[in-house]
C-alpha positions in Angstrom: -20.5 -33.4 -7.4 -21.7 -29.7 -8.7 -23.4 -29.3 -5.4 -20.1 -29.8 -3.7 -17.7 -27.8 -5.7 -19.0 -24.3 -4.3 -18.6 -25.6 -0.8 -15.2 -26.9 -1.7 -14.2 -23.5 -3.2 -15.5 -21.5 -0.3 -13.5 -23.9 2.1 -10.5 -23.4 0.0 -11.0 -19.6 0.2 -11.4 -19.8 3.9 -8.5 -22.1 4.4 -6.2 -19.8 2.3 -7.6 -16.6 3.5 -8.4 -15.5 0.0 -11.7 -14.2 -1.1 -10.5 -14.1 -4.7 -12.9 -15.6 -7.3 -11.8 -18.8 -9.2 -11.4 -16.9 -12.4 -8.8 -14.6 -11.4 -5.3 -14.7 -13.3 -3.3 -17.4 -11.5 -0.1 -16.4 -9.6 3.1 -16.7 -11.2 4.3 -20.2 -10.4 8.0 -18.8 -9.8 8.0 -17.4 -6.4 10.7 -14.8 -6.9 9.1 -13.5 -10.0 5.8 -13.5 -8.0 7.4 -11.5 -5.3 8.9 -9.1 -7.8 5.1 -8.4 -9.3 4.1 -7.8 -6.0 6.9 -5.3 -5.2 6.1 -3.6 -8.9 2.4 -3.3 -7.8 3.0 -1.9 -4.3 5.6 0.5 -5.5 3.0 1.9 -8.1 0.3 2.0 -5.4 2.3 4.0 -3.1 3.2 6.5 -5.5 -0.5 6.9 -6.2 -1.7 7.3 -2.6 1.3 9.2 -1.0 -0.4 12.8 -0.4 2.0 14.6 -2.4 -0.3 15.1 -5.7 -3.6 16.5 -5.9 -5.0 13.2 -7.1 -3.7 11.1 -4.1 -7.4 10.3 -2.9 -8.2 8.7 -5.9 -5.3 6.5 -5.7 -5.9 5.9 -1.9 -9.6 4.9 -2.6 -8.3 2.4 -5.5 -5.7 0.5 -3.7 -7.0 0.4 0.1 -9.9 -1.9 1.3 -12.6 -0.3 3.0 -12.2 -3.0 5.7 -8.4 -1.5 6.2 -6.6 -2.0 9.5 -3.7 0.3 9.5 -1.1 2.2 12.0 0.8 5.2 11.3 3.7 5.8 13.7 1.8 5.3 17.1 -1.8 5.8 15.9 -4.3 3.0 15.0 -6.5 3.6 11.9 -9.2 2.3 9.6 -9.9 3.2 6.1 -11.8 6.5 7.1 -9.3 7.7 9.6 -6.2 6.9 7.6 -7.6 8.8 4.6 -8.4 11.7 7.1 -4.9 11.9 8.1 -3.4 11.9 4.7 -5.9 14.4 3.8 -4.5 16.6 6.6 -0.8 16.0 5.4 -1.6 16.6 2.0 -1.9 20.5 2.2 1.2 20.8 4.7 3.5 18.8 2.4 2.5 20.9 -0.6 2.8 24.1 1.2 6.2 23.2 3.2 8.1 21.7 0.2 6.7 23.9 -2.7 6.1 20.9 -5.0 9.6 19.4 -4.4 8.5 16.6 -2.2 9.2 13.1 -3.4 10.1 9.8 -2.0 12.1 6.4 -3.0 13.2 3.1 -1.8 16.2 1.5 0.1 14.6 -1.9 -0.1 11.3 -3.8 -1.1 10.5 -7.4 -0.6 7.5 -9.1 -1.7 6.3 -12.4 -0.2 3.7 -13.7 -2.3 0.5 -15.8 -1.1 0.8 -19.4 -2.4 -2.5 -19.6 -4.1 -3.2 -16.1 -5.5 -1.5 -12.7 -6.6 -1.6 -11.3 -2.9 0.9 -11.3 -0.5 3.1 -9.2 2.2 5.3 -6.5 1.3 8.0 -4.8 3.2 9.4 -1.3 2.2 12.2 0.9 3.7 12.8 4.1 2.1 13.3 7.9 2.2 11.0 11.0 1.5 11.4 14.7 1.6 12.3 17.8 -0.5 13.5 21.3 -0.5 11.8 23.4 2.3 9.9 26.3 0.8 11.4 25.2 -2.7 14.8 26.4 -1.5 17.6 24.1 -2.8 19.8 25.2 -0.2 17.4 23.8 2.7 16.8 20.2 2.1 15.0 17.8 4.4 14.8 14.2 4.2 13.5 11.5 6.5 13.4 7.8 6.6 10.3 5.6 6.4 9.3 2.0 6.7 6.1 0.0 6.0 4.5 -3.4 6.1 1.3 -4.2 4.1 -0.9 -7.3 3.4 -2.2 -7.3 -0.2 -5.2 -9.5 -1.0 -6.8 -10.4 -4.3 -10.4 -9.3 -4.6 -13.6 -11.0 -6.1 -13.1 -8.8 -9.0 -9.5 -9.9 -9.3 -7.9 -6.5 -8.3 -5.6 -6.1 -5.3 -6.3 -4.2 -2.4 -4.3 -3.4 0.7 -6.0 -4.7 3.8 -3.4 -4.1 6.3 -0.8 -1.2 6.4 1.9 -0.3 9.1 3.8 2.8 8.4 6.3 4.6 10.3 8.1 7.9 9.5 10.3 10.3 11.0 9.1 13.2 8.7 7.9 16.0 10.8 4.2 16.4 10.1 3.9 20.2 11.5 4.6 23.1 9.2 
C-alpha cells in the first residue's frame, strides 16, 4: 500500500492540475470565503508587481511563475518578456505622473480550485494619475485582467497565466 500512495498522489495532482504538496494548508471549505481569500491575495499581488514603485520587480518575481503564459493587450508574453515590458513601463509611468499614479478596482471575482488554494481571478479596474503632477491635468484609464493562480510545491501561490488589457497610453 505504501508504494501505491505516491502514485495515487501523483495521479490526483495530474487530475486536479495541481502540483501542490500534500502538506499545504487546506483550501477553505467555504467556497465563497475561499474566493474572497483568492481576491485578497491577487489584489495584494497586483499592488506589488504593478510597475509604479521602484520595488515592482521584486513583487513581479515573487508572484509570477517562471512558466508564465501571458498577454498584454495584443501582445503575447512569457515571464521574461512581460517582465521586460513592465520594466519599460516603469520609468515612463514615474516620469509622466510624477509619483501620483495609482490604481483601484471596480470588481474582483475569485473562483477557487476545488482541491487547493489556487484558482481563477477576474479583475476590472482603473489606473491613472496627475500628468506631470499637475492636479488640473488628471488622466485615468480602465483595465481588465484574468489570472490563473496555482499552489506550488512549497505551498506558495504563483500566477501561471495572466491576461491584461488596458487603455492607458504607454507613450510619454
